[in-house]
N, C-alpha and C positions, 0 to 999 in steps of 0.2 A: 216135083220130086215126091215120091211116094214111099210108104212103108206099111206093111201088113203084119199084124201079130195075131196069133191064135192062143186061146186060153181055155183050159177045161176048168170051169168054175168050181172051186173047192172052198173050204172054210175061210181062207184069207180074203177071198173076193166076195163073200156073202155076209149078210147081216140078218137080223131077225125078221125083216120085211122081205128079204130076197137079196137082190144085188146090193153090195155095199157101196154107198155113194162116195165114201172117203177113199176106198180102193180105186173106184173109177176115176176120181179126180187126179189121183197120183199117177195112174197109168196114162191118162190123157196128157198130163204135163210131161211125163217121161218120153212119150212118143214125140211130142212137139220138140223137146230139147234134143233128143237123139237125131231127129231130122236136121236140125240146125248144125249140130256137130258133124254129122256126116257130110253136109254141104261144105263146111269149113275145113274138112279133112283134119280134124283134131279131136282130142278127148276133152271133156268139160273142164277138167282140172288145169288144163294148159291154155285155156282161152284167155287171150290178152288183147289190150288195145295197142296202138302204135308206139306207146312209150313204156310198155311192159306191165301196165296195171292189170291185175286179175279182174276178169269180167264175170259177172253173175247173170244168170237168166232172171229177168224181172217180168213176171206176168202182169199184164195190165187189164185184161178182160178174159173172162171165162163164161161161156154160155152153152147150156146143153138142155136137151129134152130127152126123156126116157119114156118110151111107150111100150105097153100100156101103163107101166109103172115098175117099181122095183120088184114087185112080186111076179113079174113076167119072166124073171130069170131064175132058174133053179139049179140045184146042185148037179154037177156033172154035165150041164149044158156046155156046148163049145161056143164060145163067143169069139167073133172075128172083128177086129178093129182095123179099118182101112183109113190111113191118114195121108193127107196131101198138104204140102206147104208152099207158100209163096212169100214174097217180101215187098216192102215199099222202101226204097233206099237201102242203106247198109245196116240199119238198126231195128227196123220194125218188121216183125215176122208174123204171118197169119197162117194158121193151120185149120183144116176142116177134117173131122173124123166121123166116120159112119160105123156104127156097130150093129151087127146082125148075128143071129144064131145059125149055126150049121144045121141044115135040115136033116142031115144023115145021122147026127148024134144027139139032137135035142128033141124035146117033146113036139110031136107033129102038130098038136093043137095050138101051140103058142109060137113056134119058131117064125112063122110068117109075119106076125104082128109085133113081136118083141124087137124093138129097134132103139138105137141110141144115135143122136145127132149132136155133134159138139163143134164149137168154134173157139179158138184161142188166139190171143194177141200177146206178143211179148216184145220187150226191148232188152237192153243190157245196162247194167249198173256196175260201178266200182265204188269202193269205200276206203276211208282212211282209218286205220286201226280197227277197233271193234265196234265202232259207233254205227248202229243200225238206223239212226236217224239222219245220218249224213251221207246217204247214198247219192251218187251223182251219175248222170246218164253217160254211158260209154258207147263205143262203136268199134267193132272188130275190123281187122284188116281182111278184106275179101280176096281170096286167091284168084288168079287169072282164069281158072277153069271152074269158077263158082257155078254150081249146078242148080241152085234154087232160083226159079224164075222170078223176075221183077214185074210188079204191076205198074202200069203207066200213071195211075192216079191213086190217091188215098182211098182204100176200100171203104164202103159205107160202114162196115163194122168198126173201123177206126174213127170215122167221123162222129158216130154216135157216142163213142167213148169220150171224145173231146168235149162234147156238149155236157156230158155228165160231170166232167171235172169242175165245171164252174157252178154247180148247184149248191146252194146254201140250205142247210137243214136246221129247223128250229121247232120248238114245242112238240117234243115226242109224246106219244100217248102211253109209252112204257119205257122204262130205263132200268138197266141193271149192270153190274160190274162183273167182269170175268178175269180171274187170275190165270195167266199163262201157265200151261203145263209143259215144262221143258222136255219131258220124256216123250211127248207126242207132238206138240205144236211147233217145235224148233227143228229145222232141217240140219243137214250135215255141214253147212257153212254158217251156222248160228243165226240164221234169219228165221222169222216166223214164216213157215212154209205156206205157199199159196193155197195148198189143198186143205189147210187147217182153218182158213177163214169161214167157209160154209159150215163146218162142224161147230166152230165157236158160236156162230150165229144161231145154229139149231139148238145148242145147249141153252143159250140165253132166251131164245124165243119160246122154248118149251115152258119156261117159267111163267109165261103169259098164257099160252094156249092151253096148258094143262088145266089151269083154273077155269078158263073160259069154256072149254069143252066139258069139263066136269059138271057144270051147271046144266048141260044138255044131255048128260048121261052118256057121253062119248069119250073114248080113250084117245087122247091127243097123240099118243105114241103109235097109233094105228095109221097116222097120216104120213104118207111117203111122198118124196119129191118127184114131180114129173117135169118141172121146168125150173131152171135156175139161171140167173144172169148176175155175174159178179164183176164190179168195176173196182179195180185196185188202184190206190193212190199213194200209199205209204206203208212203211214197216215200223217196227218199234223194238225197243230193248227187250231181251229175253226175260228180264225180271220186272217187267212193267205190267200194269193192269190195263185192260181194254174196257171201254164203255160201249155197251150195246144200247142202241136206241131204236125203238119201233115207231115208225112214222105213219104207216098206213097198213090196215089189215081189213080184209073182207072175209067174214066167217060164214060158212054154211054147214049143214049137217054132213055134207060129203067132201068138204075140203076148204081150203082157204088160199088167198093170195096175200102177200105181204111185201112191204118195202121197209128196209132197215139199214142202219149204218153202224160201222165200228169206228171208234175214235180212240186216240191215245189219251190216257188219263192225265199224263204229265203236262201236256200243252194243248189238248183239244184238237190236235191235228186229225183230219179225216183220213182214215185208213182204207175204207171200202164202203161201197154201196151194194146192197144185195136185194134183188127182186126174186121172189120165190113163189111157186105154186105147188101146193101139196093136195093130194086126194086120199080119201079113205081106201086103204089097201085090203082090209078084210073086216 
């Protein structure tokens, strides 16, 4: 099952480095979620399990690469996102999205090399009351004419996620606390939005890299994401603080790679693991 969207890149889709990574994450998630709802012949607000519990999309992994970088996408470029989705069983959904620039409307010098490649994995959750810590796995009723194709075995993308669920992290090289911003980090169903996790990590990570790069005479804000892999494990209350821990980082004058985690401050529950590669954009 496939879906294509066309965008003329304007200010909402752009940031100071070029393409807005936050905007991209939101669009990738929306494409994935829309494909699922199309297959289920329903709108998201009416998605329920067999006993009538409201189901919510729960992203469990988000991986993407942006070439040559965020600065490869300019104002008024036409971006085309082509998404394809499949499933494993009734609750695990996998989408792959490719982003390209329209050669007729975009800068001829960059359109052939500016590309986005993304993969997402999701399941479903329900909850009791307003407790974001008590999400339980759910499963929708599949219609007889369900059009999303099923894979015969668990995709490798899902196998890798399962391996990362069991990793224990200790002795970070840097740690800081982040207070959730309900005006930006929380989505329409009062959950920490999956697209906010990378931004939260970036805000916290900058507290480390800004100092580290200042010693080299380099502006850390000029480092833009080219690869990101996020493994999601839990959510948290909207009034809770998140602990960011940096576990690995390799710094060079042209970029860095890092591995970090987000945990709930209240109980130390691991919320996410993030692997990131950034390069100097200008």
